[in-house]
C-alpha positions, 0 to 999 in steps of 0.5 A: 490460534496464538498471536505468533501463529496468526502473524506467520499465516498472515505472512504466508498468505501475502506470500502466496498473494504476491507470488513469493516462494520460500527460496525467494525469502531464503535468498533475502535472508541468506539462509537455506530455503530448508531453514526458512521452512523450519523457522516458519514452521516452528514459528521462531522467526526473529523480529529481525528476520520479520523485518527483513522479510517484510522489507522484501515484500515492500510491507511495514511490519505493522501492516502485517500485524494489521492483516493478522489481527483477526485472522481475516482482511479486515483492515488491509487486503491483498488482491489477486493478480486477476483483480489487480490486472483488471483494475490497472486495465480500467482507469474508470474501473479503478477509481470507481473502486477507490471511491466506494472504499472511501464511503461514496455512494454509487450515485455520488461515484456516477456524478464525480466521475461523469458517468451515465447510469449504463456506464455506472452499471457496467463497472458495479457489475464488473467490481462484483464479478471481481468479488471486490464488491457485493452488488444488491438491488438499486445499486446498494454496494457492500465492499468485500475489501478493507479500505487499504489495499496492499498492492503488490510489488511490481504488480499490475497496478504499480507497474501502470501508475506509480510513475504517473502518480510520483510525477503528478504528486510532486509536479505541483504547488506545495505553498497553499494551506493544505499542502506540506513539503519538508526536505532534509538531508544529512548522514544517519547511521544504520540504527538511527535509519531503523528508528526513523522508518519506525517514526514513518510507519507510526505516521502512516498508521495515524493517516490510515486511522484518520481515514477510517474515522472519516470514511463515513462522512459525506464527500463535501466534508473531505478532500482527497489527500495523498501522503508520501513519505520516502527516504533513500540513499541520496547525494544531490547531482551537484555534489556528486558531479564535483567529486574528484574536483580540485576545491576552488582557490 
């Protein structure tokens, strides 16, 4: 299979997992549904259109390439709606899954989440039934997904936790030695915004690579870190409220 075929196959996998139809893509690209089918069938998707589809899917081109690299979900995984819903409904289950993906042993997970042995066993069995881990005797586990999960846009996990995560993450002291916050404003062209997006993609890739590198370290040798990188059209309310007002004399 050619690299282009792998990329298209990965794209179709994401579309199916997220419940996005060719009609949705056609609307995003301002094409007919038949044109989208023809482009994907002929594997003649331009980079510009690929980027547009990825933006619509809340996905970066790099993440799609990682998904297609081996033809399997080795580096990035897209969960089913049932799996996401189960994790969203049970915060302990989601926390347990997250820690296991980041190299924690079940024993250390139980200690971190203050779980009794029966509670830990129930969580591990639930994750096994969801096909998120493979549970072996003596609570040995093997994750069945990549460490990086592409949570579906508008999915259960994002609906449940995104607002809470944003609020908690930003409502913090960024003056400590381990925290960094930079905030800049300016006026950029579409071309400059495109360049900025590519730089952000590279930063996220470096973050993921470092996390993959450190996953085997003992928990006491690493710390949980959140990286939030975002830009959007925005005007400070102070400025927007002054529009149309006469300048001070």
